[in-house]
Each structure stands twice: as structure tokens, then as C-alpha cells.
N, C-alpha and C positions, 0 to 999 in steps of 0.2 A: 292493754290497748295502748298505744304510745299517745302523748298529748297532741301530736299533729295528725291524728286520725281526718281519715275524710269521711263525714256521715252525710248519706242521704234520707230526708225526713219526708214522709207523708203528711197531709193534713197538717205544715205548717201554718197556714194561713189562719187555723182556727184558736179556739182559746187555750187549750193545751199546747197549742206550737206558739203561741204569741208567747210564753213562758219557757218553753223548752229551748227554742233557738238561741235566744241571747244567753241560757244556762250551759250550753254546748260550748258557745264561742269563749264563753268566760271561762270553760275550762281545756282551752287551747285547740279547739276540732275546728276544720273548715267545714262548713256547713253548705249540701246541697237541699234545694226543696222544691218540690213537686207542685207545680202552679198550671193549673188549668184556664185560667182566666189571667187578662191583665189586672184586673185588681188584686188577686193573688198573688201575681209575680210582684205587684209593687208593696204589696203587706210584707212579703216574707223576704225583699230585698231591702225595706226599713227596718225590718229587725236583724239584718247581718247577713243573710245567706242568699245564696247566689240562685237565682230561680231556674228551674228545669222545666221548659214547657210540654205538658202533656196531662194525662188522667188516669187514674188505676183503670188496668186491663191492658195500657198500650206501652207501657214503660220497657223500652226497648235495652237490653244488655249493653251498646252503645252508650245510655246515657248511665251507665252505672261502672264503666270502666273507671279503676284505679280507687272505687268507694272499698272502704273498709268493712262500715256498718250502716245497716238499714234500719230506720227508726219507723212501724210502720203504724201510724196513728190515724190516718183516715179510715173514715168508714161510714155508711149510710147510719145516721143515729136518729131516729125518727118511730113515732109511736102507731104509726098510719101508711099504707101503700101496698102497693102490688109486691107480693113475695118476690116474682121475677127480678124488679129491681133490687131489691135485697140481696137476693143470689148473686146477680151480675156485679154487685159493687163491691160488697162484703166478702164472699165467695171465689167467684172467678175473679175478680182484682186480686186479690189474695193471693192465688193461683198462680197468676202471671207473672206478679211481683218476686214470686218465689222462683219460678221458672228461669226470671230474668238473673237474679241474685246469683243462682247457680251457675248459669252461663257466664257469668262474669266474673266468676271466681270470687264473690264478695265473701267475708269469713263470719262476719254474724248479724242476725236479723232479729230484732229485738219489736215483738208483737203486743200493741196495746188492746187487750181485750176489754171483758167485763163481767160483773158476776152476773148478767143477764143469759150470758153462756148456761146457766143451769135452772132458768126460771120457767116454769110451766103453768103459774098463775096458785102456785100452794105458797103458803110459810116457807122459808128457808131458816133456820134458827142454829147458830153457831158451826155454818158449812164452813169445809176448807179446801183444800187444794186435791183431796181425793173423792170429791163430791164428783158425781157422773155427769157429764156435758149433758143438755137437754137438746140432742139434734133434731129430736122430734117434737119439739115446742110447738103448740097451737100459734105463739106468736113469732112473725116473721123476723123480726130484729133477732131476737133469741137465739131462733134455729139457726139463722145465718152467722150470727156469730160463734156459736158453738160448731159449725161445721170449718168455718175458717180456721177455727184453734184447732181442730185437728188437724188439718193441713198443715200449719205451720211444725204441731209437737212432731207429726210424722217426718216432716223434713229435715229434724234435727241428724247431723252427721259430722263424720270427721273432717270434714272439709267447709260447711254450714252449723255452725251453732245456733240455733232456734231459743229464745228466751221469751215467754210469754209472761206479760202480768198484766193484773187485773185489778182496777180501782171501782170504788163504788159512789156513786153520786161526788162528780168532780165539782169542787165549789173554790170560792176565792175570789180575789179583786178581777176583772176584767171579764167574768162570767158572760158568756153570750146565750146561755141555754136555761139555767133555773131561773135566775133573777129577772129576764124578760119576762118567761112564761109566768112569774108570782103577778109581776106587776100587770098585764095584760088581764090576768082571770080577776083580781082586784078590780082594775078600771072596767071591766065589763059586770063585776057585780056576780060573777061565776065561781071565786073562791067557797070553798067548804072543806074543811077536815073530814076525813073519814072516820068514824068510829071515835072520833073526839081526838083524834093524831096520837094516841097513846100506842102506835106501834113502836118497835126496837129496831132501829136502823145502824148501819155503819157507813161510814163516809170517807171521803178522801179529799184532803186540801189539794189544791193543784201544785202548791210548793213540795210535796212529799212525792204526787208522783213524779215529777221532773226530778227529783232529786233521786229516785228509784231508777228511774231510767238511764239518768246519767251513771249511776252505781251499775247497772246491767250493761252498760256499753264496756266500762272498764272490767269487770271481774265477774258477773254471774257466770258459772256454768251452762253449757250447751245442753238441753232438753230439760233447763229450770223452767217451773209453772211455779208462779207467786202472786196471791192477791197482796195488792198494797194499800192498806187502810189505815185510816188514822187511829192514834191510841185510845182515844174516846169512842162510847159510845151514846145514842141520847134515844129520846124520842122523836118521833117526827114532828110533833107540835113544837118540842124544846128545841130541835136544829133548826127548823123554817123559821119558826120566830125570831131567835137570836140573828141567824142570817140575814131576812127580810131587814130587821129592824137596823142592822149595822149599815145595810144598803139605804135608809131612809123609807122604809117600809115599813106600812103596819099590817098585818093581817088580821082577817076580822075573824071572830069566834064562831061562827056558823057551823054546824056540825051535820052530817049527812049518813045514814048507815051504810057500811059499805056492800051490804047486799043489794039495796037500792042502785047506788050507783053501777055496779056489776051488772046486774041485769039492764039498768037502763043501757049500758055500754055494749051488750051483746045485742040487743033489738035495732040500735042505731046502726051498727055497722052492719046489720042484714039488710036495712034500708036502704044504706047507702050503696052495699055491693049488689043488690037485689035491683035498684034501679039507675045504677052508674050515676049518684050524684059526686060530682067534682068536689073536690077539696076533700078534708077529715071531716068526720063528726064532732060535735061539741064535745063528747069524752068516749075515747078508745077502748077497747077491752085492755089493751095492753097497759094502759094509764093508770085504768080502774082498779086491776089487780094488782100492779106493781106500787100504786099510793096506798092502798090499803094491807100491805102486805107485812109481815115481819121479815127483816131479812138482816140477819147478824152474819158476821164473819171472824172465825178463830183462826187466825193464819200467824205460824212460826216460821214458815217458808224462808222468807225474804230477810229474816235475820239468823236463820241457820246456814244457808247457802250461798247469799250476798254480804252480809254482814251487816245489813241495812236495817234502818230504825226511822220512823217518823223524825223530822226534821221543824215542824212545826207543830204546836199544840193549837186547840178550840181558842181560846182567847187571845195567841197572838193571830191566827188566824182571820178572827173576828177584827181585830186591829186595823189590821190589813186592808180589808174591807171598806171600813170608817174611811180610813185616809183616801182612798181610790173613788168613794163616793161622791 
């Protein structure tokens, strides 16, 4: 793909988008970014992209005229909610965007997926790209992302090359998800490790994900499905302790058994659903299961088919967080 490519980004106003848009522009691309609000439009414009007003599910082929590649990073990423909402955003929104891409003759479609497409509540040890998708997962986020990924994989063709990238626990400077949640939990006195935090985990620094996306724009073969993870593995306790500390946050040492948290989460979810309680429970089944699970990834696909390797290691990633704190 030429250095003057026109790229359409969804999710451009988020954490990943805040790193992705400047990187694409630095590579010589002209970036258009979907924006559903004035605030989002101002955000992507400040990053150097041209805002395109609209939302997932409403992107018209005319919005994609002259676009060479789509990077689809937007999704409903939550641990609680109406399954129909996850279906509408993650599945139907992806389907409609693929339809618009084909109608506009877009050549490439890079879909930012998640390791959660495999998650049913059980440990996942050394999974790779051949691990089956959990389209029937009991968790709405996992099931909807798995079905969305199915659509993207099935859409790969001679005229539309589709690429799926799966990060895991995206972290780094400017984090708007993990660190704020940790800060809130600590402030509320609600933070606790599960089973001491000894679970093995894989992670993805945001710079590594962005570099993999830029690489996919340039040279990933159509049909590629690849995990994008850091070189290092950690225990949950060692990673989150170091990450929080780099941001100036000290995590308490309190620990609770995972069986207790999972059971409590199931009871709370049942009560919230039965009685129509507004908002999310203090702990959800998805969060309790995900936070207490071992989840490690063994991936060689990105190196083999895209000649990609992580560009930021753990210590340099922590240093970036310290500088941004």
C-alpha cells in the first residue's frame, strides 16, 4: 500500500485511536475518523484526522469513497449490559461496515478483535490462532466479538482483504480503561487480588498494537488472523502492581478467593436482572471470571505472516507511563 493511502478509522477518539491516528499520519497516510459526537470530532481533529460524523451501523458507502483501508477499532467494550446492545454495536455494526466497504470497493479491512473471543470463564493456557471462537460464550462481550470476527474472516476475498488482530490487556500512557478502574477500586476500598494474583497473563502495550496495525495496513496478507502480544508474560500481581506504581498508584495487598468472587458475581447478576436494577453490579460475572483466570497466548503468526515483532518491552513501556503520569 502506498504511503499516501486514505485510511478510515473507527474508535479514533479512544485510547488506541489516540496513539494510532498520529502513527498513521507519521507514516504518510491521510486519516479519516468516524465521530458520533462533537467531542469525538474535536478529539480526532486535534489528533490530525478528518472527522466523519456518524456512528457504527450508519456508515454509508459514500463515506468511504476513495478510502484504501479501514481500521475497525470501535466496539462496545464493557463487562455488563444488555446482550442486544452488544449485538447491535459489535456484530451488526461490523456487518454494516463490511457491507459499506464492499460497496465502496475498499481494498483492506483491519479488525481489532480481542482474546475475549475465546473466553467462556475457564483458564486459557498457551492459546494460539487455532483456538476455536467462543460464539456461544455466556458473556455478551465475548460472544459478540467472536461473531463479529467470524463476519470479518468470512468477508476476506480477492477484492477485500480482511485482517484480524487480537490484543490482550492493552496498556500504556494515556490509558482510559484499566488505570481509571484501578484508581476507582482503590479509592472505594473495593480492590482485592483474586487468589493472591498468581494467575499467568499475557498483555499488549498500546505501542505494540499500533505498530502491528500499521504493519497490517502495509503488508499483512488477506485472511491473516494474529494475536498481538508483548514478549513478556507476567503474573497478574506483578504486572498490575508495576503498572499501577508507574502511574503513581499503590495497590493494596488484600486477596480474596476466586470462588467467592465468582459466586458473589453470579448472585448479583441474577438480582440485577430479576429486579431490573439500573447500572452495573459491584462485580460482574465477566470481570470475576476474567480477573481470576490464567490467560496466556502463544503466537508466532504475526511474525510469520507480517514479519512483526513487539517494538516496546515491559521496562520501556513502564518508563513511558511514568513520564506521562
